[in-house]
MIMAR-377070 format. One record per residue: x, y, z of N, C-alpha, C in turn; residue in three letters. Coordinates in steps of 0.05 Angstrom, whole numbers, plus 5000, padded with zeros to 4 digits. Atoms other than C-alpha are relative to their C-alpha. Layout:
BEGIN
XYZXYZXYZala/...
This chain:
BEGIN
499649724981679846382459499349905027met/500250074969680146202534497550105005thr/502549944991673146292562500450235017glu/500049834980672046922603498749905023pro/500150154969671546782683498150185010ile/501749824986667247412698497349894999glu/503650045000659947312720498750114980asp/501449815026655547402658497850245012ala/502449824992650147772699502050245009thr/498349784999655848262725500850124971ala/498149925023659548292655497850184983ala/502249865018652548532620498950265013ser/501149794986650949052671500650234989ala/499649805014650849742644501750195016glu/497549874989656650152659499550265017pro/500549834976657050702709499750304978glu/500149755015654651432679502150184998ser/498049844994660651752704502649845001thr/497450164997667951542692502550075017ser/498149974977673951472735502850054977val/497749905017680251852697501849905011lys/497750174996685851402694503050124984val/497149845019693551782677501949875003val/498050174992697851232702499349635011ala/500850245000698150482705499349925031pro/501250074972694750182772502649925016arg/497650114985701349812789502650144994asp/497449795010705950382766500949964977gly/498650015027709850482704502349775002leu/498150175003714049892685502550074987pro/497349935010721249932667499849924968pro/500150075029722449922592502549784997ile/498650195003725549252568502250094978ile/498049915020732449382532502249784991thr/497450185000737348822546498949684998thr/500850295004736648072536499449845031asp/500850164969736747932615497550135011lys/502049864996731148422621497549774984gln/501750135020727748012564499649725011leu/500250304988729047312595498050035032ala/501549964975725947572662497250074991glu/503149955009719447812623498649794991leu/499650275012719647152589498449865027ile/500650094978719146872660497550085013ser/502049874983714247302690496849894980ala/501650065019709647192625499049685004leu/500350265000710646462630498249915029ser/501750094970707646452708497750144996ala/501949915002702246882684497149764988gly/502450095011694746612664498250144977thr/501849915016689746692609501550144973gly/499349805024690347122545502350215010pro/498449804995696047642533499150244983val/500949765018694048342511502450114992ala/497449915024698848662458499450304991leu/500549735023699449392429502950064992asp/497149905011705249682390498950314991ala/500549685012706450442376502750034979glu/498450005023709450612308500950325002arg/499149685001712551332281498650074976ala/501349945024707351412231499850294997ser/499449715008707952092197502650105003gly/497349924995714852122218501749844989phe/497650175013718451532197498949874969lys/500850135021718151192129499549725006tyr/500550264998718050502157497249945021ser/502550054982711650232194500549805027gln/499350224977715949862253499350125017arg/500349884971714249882322502650035016ala/497649884988718550272363498949985034tyr/500350104972714950052429497949805004leu/502150214999711049412445499049975029ile/501350024976706049322505499049795005gln/500950274992704348672539498450055028leu/501350024968699748522600499049644997arg/501450204995697647852626499249965028arg/500950054969694447652694501849855011asn/497950184982699047422745502450074989gly/497649905009704347792705500650294996ser/499349655001703048562703500750034974gly/499849885026704348982646503150034993ser/497550045004710849002608500550244976his/499249865024714049542556502849904991leu/497350065015719249312507500950194983ile/498849845020723949752465500949814974asp/499350185022724149262399502250094985pro/497349935010729849692372502449935009thr/497750164989734249402420500449734989cys/499050325006734148682396499549964968phe/499950085024735348382333497249884993glu/503050074998728348042337499349875030asn/500750044973724047802389498849705001leu/500150315002724246982379499749915024asp/500550154974724846812449497350055013pro/502049914987718947212470497549854981leu/501850165016715046902408500049705010gln/500150284987716946172439498550035024asp/501550044975714046362503497450105001ala/503149944999707446642476499049744983leu/501250195012706445992432497249855019ser/501850164989699445732444498650215019gly/502049814983697146352483498450154986val/502549885011691346712463500350265000asp/499449715002692447432440497350185001trp/502249755006687848082452501350264993ile/499049765003689148662417497850204986leu/502249805007685049322396500550094971his/499449895029684449452318502849824991ala/497050225013689348812304500650104972ala/499249935032690248982229501850135002ser/497949765007693949622246502749895014gln/498150074980698749252297501649694985asp/498550295007699748502268502649984981leu/497649945018704348752213502750085012val/497449914987709549092254501049805024cys/499550214982709048582307501949764989leu/499250245012710348052257503150044987ala/497549915010716648462233502649935023glu/497750074980720348322302499649715006val/499750294994718147582303497549905012gly/502550114984711247582339497850044981leu/502450075011705547292310498449835011val/502250094981698947002340500149674994pro/500950295000699146202347497849855008thr/502250074990692746142377498150164993ala/501949895002686246462385500350304998gln/500049764995685847242371497750115003leu/502249904995680947682399500650314991phe/499449705013680648422363497050165019asp/501849864984676248872416498450224981ser/501149815018674649412364498449854980glu/501250175019672048892314497849905021leu/501650044980668148592378497550225002ala/501549834996665149212387497950074977gly/501849985021662649312317497949844996arg/502350215002659248662316498150035023ile/502249984982655648822380499050264996leu/501349765007653549452344499950225016gly/499149744985656850002388501050194978tyr/499949855020656950642353503550095003glu/497449894992663950862384502049755009arg/498450344990669250232383503150144999val/497049894996676050692391500049865031gly/499550134963679450352455499750195024leu/500749854984678350972494497250015005gly/502750014997670950992486498849775008pro/501350284985670150262495500849995031leu/499150054975674050302557497850135018ile/501449804985669650872583497649925004glu/502750095001662850632564499249725013thr/500450294991663649902583501550005026gln/498850034977668249952640500350215023leu/500549804984667350632667503150105005gly/497349824997674850882657500250194977phe/499149835024677451502620502549964997ser/497050015007684151482585500450264983leu/498949785014687752052558501149914976ala/499250095026689551962488501550204984lys/498349775008694152592476502449894975glu/496950085011700252212450499249834982his/500350185025696851812393501049984979ser/498649975023700152142342503150095000ala/497549934990706952222375502249904983ala/498050065017713852112341501349765025asp/500250284976714851352385502949944988trp/496950045004722351362351501550165013ser/498449874978723551902402501749855017thr/498550094972729451722455501250235012arg/501350144979728751772509496950044996pro/503149984996721251652510499650145028leu/500849874975717852192560497949805016pro/501950104980714751952620496949934992glu/502649955003708152192601498749814978ser/500250185025708051792533500049715011trp/499850294989710251142571497349935014leu/502550034986704351222618497949934979asn/502850065021699151272557500549774986tyr/499250245010702950762525498849665012ala/500050264987702450262581496349935010ala/502450014993694850442595498449874974leu/501550155025693050162519500049735012asp/501150254989693649512551498849895028val/500450064969692149622623496549835006glu/502550074999684649452612499449864983phe/501050195023684249022549499149735009leu/500550204994683948412590496649985015ile/502549954985677748642630498350064974glu/502249975022674748892564499049784986leu/500150305010675948172533497849925017trp/501550194984672247882589497250104996glu/503249914997665948352585499049954970leu/501050025031665548372507499949744994leu/500350265005666447662500497349865012ala/502650104990660747542552497650104988thr/502649855016656048042512500049864974lys/500350185026658047672445498749755006leu/502250224991655347032481497350104998his/502849954991649347322506498450094976glu/500949865020648247682437499649744976ala/499650195018649146982401501550074974glu/498749915017654547312366503449954999lys/497650074994660746992389501249834978phe/498950185023661446462334500550214974his/499649765016660847082288503250154999trp/497349914994666547422320502549865003ala/497450135004671246852319500450014974ile/499250045025670846722252500950304988gln/498449765005672447502242502750015005glu/497150014987678247482286501649834982phe/498650225019680846862244500650104980asp/499649925026679847202184502250244997his/498049804991684247842211502749865001val/497550104998689547372232501349854974lys/498750175029689847002162500650184983arg/499949815024688947632118501650215001thr/497949764991693348142154502550014988thr/497349995007699448332116500650304992gly/499149815020703448852083498050024973pro/500749915027699449252026501450014977ile/498850005026701549141960498650214978glu/501949865024698849671911501650074972arg/499749975026699249721835500850344995val/499749715005702350391818499250175021asp/500449924980702450661886500150344999pro/499349735007704351361860497250104990trp/502449825018697551471827497850055028arg/501949934977694751581903500550265011arg/499049754991698252231911497250194995thr/502249784995693652771936499750234986ser/500249795018691253241889500149934972gly/500650055023690952871828498550024978met/502549935015684653071805500550274980his/499349765021688153701772501549884980val/498350145025692453221726498849994982ile/501950045019689853241660501549844977arg/498750125027695652991611501449825006lys/498450244995699352361607502950135007pro/497049864991706452801611500050075025arg/500349924978703853111672499649775020glu/500850204988701752431700503149865004leu/497550105003709052161682501650205024ala/499049874988712052721723499749925029ile/501350114977707752551784501749755010val/498650274997710851831773502850035009arg/497350085003717851951765500950195026glu/499449804979718252511823499149835024val/500750234980714051991869502349835007trp/497950234999719451501857502350105013his/498149884989724851971873499850015026ala/500049994971722052161935499649785018arg/500650294986720251441955503149975002asp/497250094996727851261947501650185024glu/499049834981730251841985498549975028ile/501450034976725151772042500949715012ala/499850294991726350992046502650005009arg/497150004985733851072054500350155026asp/499749774980733551612104497749925026ala/502650064983727251262139498750245007asp/501849724992723351912144497450044979ile/502850005016715951982120500250214973ala/499549885027715852192047499350305001pro/501049724996711452782064501750225012gly/497849824989716553092105502450094986arg/497549945017721453092049499350244973ile/501449835020717153371996496949875000leu/503050054993709153422001499049914977ser/501450105030704053141949499550294986asp/501349725017701953871934502450124987ser/497949975017709253961915500149914976his/499850225028708853381866498650094982ile/502049955015702853581837500250314985val/498949755008705154351823502649964981thr/497550015020711754091792498549884975leu/501350125028706853631745498750204986ala/502749855018701654191727501350264992ser/498749755002706554781723500950054973ser/499750035029708054671648503350114999gly/496949945008715954851661501849804998met/498450315013720754461628502950114996thr/496949975002727754791648500750025030thr/499249944976731654801707500150225014thr/500749724995731255551715497750045011thr/502750014998724355511710498749865026glu/500750154976723454981764501550065027leu/498649904982728155281811498350275014lys/501149744990723655931812497649895012ser/502650054982717655571843500850055028leu/499749904969716855861917500749785019ser/498950214984717255221949502549794997phe/497450075008723955021922501850135021met/497649864981726955511973499549885034his/500350044976723455162030502349795011leu/497450184991729454772074499849744993arg/499750285000726954072072499549914967asn/500349975035725154151986502650024997val/497449865016731854551977502049785003lys/497750204994736053962005500549784975arg/500050245021734153461952498750124970his/501549875027731754001896501249854979ala/498950115027736753711844498449754990asn/501150285005733053031853497250094987ser/502849975013726153351839500150134976trp/499849865024728653781783500949774980ile/498550195015732753161752497149844990thr/501650215000726552681760497550194975ala/502549855020721653241724501250024973thr/498649955030726653371667500049694987leu/500250305013726652591658497349924987arg/502450015007719452611652499150114977ala/500249825029719553151599501349854977his/499350125022723952731554499249774992glu/501150235006720252121554498849984975leu/501650025030717451881492497249905008pro/502350044996710351841482498649695009glu/500450314995710151101487500549925025thr/499350074972712651071555498650185019glu/501349874981708451561583497049835014leu/502050144984702951261636497250044991pro/502449925011695751251613498950135021pro/501249844979691051701651498749885021leu/501650234985687151101684500649804993lys/499250305001688550391698497249864983leu/502050165004684049891664498349935018pro/501350144974678149711703499649715008ala/499950334990678449031744497849975010thr/502350114990671849021774497250204990gly/502749825007664549311768500250335006pro/499249764996664049991754498550235026pro/501349914977661950551804497150004995ala/502850035002654950471827498750184985pro/501549815009652651161800499849944971arg/500050065031653750871727498549744992asn/500650295006650450171736496850074987trp/502349975015643250491719499650034968glu/500149925031645150711653501649784983ser/497850225010650550131638498649795002arg/501150254994646149571667497850085012asn/502749934987639149721691499549755013pro/500450204989637949031710501349955026gln/497950084976644448921752499350335023ala/500549764978641949661787497649905017trp/502050054982635649371806500749835025lys/499450214976639148791842501250095016arg/499349814977643349281882498350175009leu/502349824982638149741898498849825019glu/501550214986634049171921502049885025phe/498550094975640348841965500650185017ala/499149784988642349521986497949965028arg/502249954983635349602021499849785021ala/500450214985634748892043501949995022ala/497749984980641348912078500250115020leu/499849784979641049532111497549935019ala/502150064978634549292144500549735013glu/499250304986637448552162502250135021ile/497949874981643948982191498750185023ala/501149824978639349412231498849795023thr/501950254981635348812260501949835013lys/497950174985641948462277501750185023leu/498549814980644749132312503349904989glu/497449975010650749102262500150174977leu/499649865023654149562211499449894979pro/500850165024652149402145502349914984thr/497450175010659249312120501849795012glu/498850284983660748782174498149794992asn/501250245011655048382145500749914970leu/499250085024657948402081501550194988met/498749825009662948862048498950114971thr/501349905024659949291994501249914972pro/498550145018665449101944499249704987glu/501650365006662948341947497949964990thr/503049995007656048531941499950074973val/500249945024657648951880501049794977arg/498950215012661948391851498249824989lys/501750205011656847871846497450084992val/502449925018650848261825500550154976leu/499749885024654748631770500049714984trp/499550225013656647941745499549745010ala/500850224979652247421778500549744991pro/499150315010654546631781497449924986pro/502250115014649546181747498349845015glu/501950184981647145781808500750045026thr/499849874965645945931886502649795009pro/497350104992651645421897502550154988ser/497849915012656045691855500350355011glu/499849754988654146411886501549965030leu/498549994977656846151954502249935000glu/497050115003663045831930501050344985thr/498149775011664746551894499750205025val/499949894984662646931958502149915022leu/497750124982667746462000502450074986ala/498549955019672246601944501350245007gln/499849634992671447391958500650055028leu/498949994976673547222032497550015021asn/502749984982666047232060500249785018ala/499550234978666146862122497149815001arg/502350135000661146302135497750095008pro/502549834993656246702178498850194982trp/501149735015655947272128498749844978gln/500750175023654546732075497549955007ile/502250144994649046422111498050244999glu/502149754999645047102120500150134978ile/499949855025646947452060499049884970val/500850125034646146922003497349974993ala/502549985006638646902010499250224983pro/500449745015638247601991501350074975val/499149995025642847581936499149834983leu/501450205023639646981907497150134991glu/501949935007632947341910500450254980thr/499149795014636547951879500349944970ala/498650085027639547581819497749844985ile/501450215010634747001812496550035000trp/503250044999627447141837499050305006gln/500649764998627047911838497450044983leu/502449945006619748071828500350344986pro/500049725015617748721788499650225022thr/500749794969615649021861500049855024lys/499550184975617648761917500350185030val/500449854978617249001990502249855016glu/497050114981623848912034498649805023val/501150124970619248692097499349744997ser/501350265003617148072059502349825006glu/497250194998624547752065499949885029leu/
């Protein structure tokens, strides 16, 4: 990552106690790029700029099935801010070529990297995530708005964060909001990078940013229908089969129409279909929600899926629970494996104390899932422990700090220990 040029003393100064409200970009609202000619002009402008490029993307989560980007914002010193409508282009490969070797700045990068990759934009140099930088610095509020306000003294309105960005034309107030998402990202990078250096945490941050860049991708879940809200009332395999069949019917309709599934049929309606005990078309049609306009449009699909599940043989019904693939829930450790419970209790306390001293969230020091995995089924040697932690995607800086605690918990745990002795 390019080194920040801001003076270290000025960068580390405390922000003003009062913030300045900003409602529009300082240089005015840039036009939306929708043509190849405009894209070529943008590429020329970005190429003439210097330093890293700040990026952001707006999706239509909650409105559309896909998680594609409907607006992309960029800013670079010497180039200014730019807004791109990616729906107007088959891909943005020419822009990707222009950004080759240029460092990226994003906020909450894992949320945008996937949709940016869909249009051909992937980071080829260093990534800097301002949200993750804030966490590593121990800040309690790491949203973009709070960081810009507390660190730079500017207050941004965030009223359009949940808007339907597939709307065309986009209102000017929305565009102002979007442009402001990158307006101060470069200044924020300069300040946070300086503070990471001062706290001797910059090398930790670089490892975290590289991890995000390397591992972020579409999430593929086993049996995603099992995440239907309200599943706690489902008690029988037959009911679970109804959830599965209706969920898949809804998913197919939603995908084809590019509409968020919950706008076609809510999770609560799926659970009601499954738990109602109704087994005929007439009974299912009598359910009150079947007369809602969005539900009624595909009522035959919901009824067909429900009846199909009722007709399945017992051998084709899904199990109520999937086989466990990792350690049990911590609440069960004490009864099932008392020694592992002692290891976990010790490690939790020790890591919490270390995290406090380092001004880090404990989960950023090491994910709880990783800690549980190695303490439930410990490796045989300390060197194997480090290998296992690396295989579980722990970063080198994390292993250096956490491995000694886990070694003590696994192999040297005395009958009674004081955490302060670490």
